[in-house]
C-alpha angles and dihedrals in degrees: 000000000000109000141178131209115239101192136050120250110163095174095059092039111254135097134196104290100027113143131216146141126254103241100174144318136263133208113242125193091217105034105024115224115013127188122242113219126192110211124219089261093057098258114137118210134189099223115219125193119274129210125235117195144175121217130194125231089275092058095249115138108242096176138012141165133189127217145143105281096232135104130179112274114185085134133019137196124254090245091057092049093064112122094015125123112210130186093205137001143169107229129190116192097169092113104039114142104185136057114253095030091106090055094048090054103042092044092064089075122093091209136006086239087077096052129099109180109202095185144317139200130222095264093053095075097034120114128227110251090218089053091050090050093049092048091054091046092053091047090055093046090053091054092253127139137237094195105116095208089053091045091051090049093049091047091055089046092053091047091053093050091046088054091052094047091050092051092046091050092048097051092047089052091051092051092049092049093055093042093052088046092065099264117147118231093256089050094049089049091051094044091051100038091240137120122268085237090059091050090051091052088052091052091050093053094043090051096048099040102031105023095244113181105238099170094115089062091058107135094213135283096263092053092046092047097050092049090047091056093048092044092055092045091054090046090053094051095049094198109177096225090059093062132070124223094270092055098256121130114257116239098229096071091050094047090048092055098048120106118228089028113259127206124247096253092047091055091042088056095046092054087060085072095045109043 
């Protein structure tokens, strides 16, 4: 039988409104036969009786009763569904009588694929005017906008940026997969139709942001040591023409000071093991 708990017991692991299914019974020395209930998260509980009581103003119990805190629950009210997360549900909103009830019921579901809507009335989907005013007030206080043209413009901008971010993430993932698969930088560049410089920049980003181990791409201690010395010398001089606008040392002055002359990609790679 489908059942619902009608009392809170945080220690045992259920609250008023928890759903489950009776899967068996167990003999108990104190209470006799008790139901075993499997909750929607898979937990199985042996349900013992709970006590309901009424106290007077002095705190003295004047009435009480004891029973198993379960009731049949093939269907539940919208009020009882608050706070639940459901994979699927049959919902009938034909007799809703308050604004917002439709929202409460429909928002219980993880996806619309799990929804079977049996009916609804006009009030089920109405919004409370006080809630609408409060929502607009919160938007203004947060620096947002209610202008539909501006909202549409912002949505398009967000969509464009999201597309760029997704592409950037995907291209980094592809480089990482090949690198971890044993490909050398030149091979990755050829495989992906990119330059070696781009692949080195990918490795720098993956190392910095994701902790990728790039030790296998080390160009050799002699190369790194020579670039390190030149790098420190240029940093010490602080000549404006040697630095880009973001404060990073340009590759050209380093390359020009190497002996024997190194290529730009070789210097770019060596810098990964210095900075």
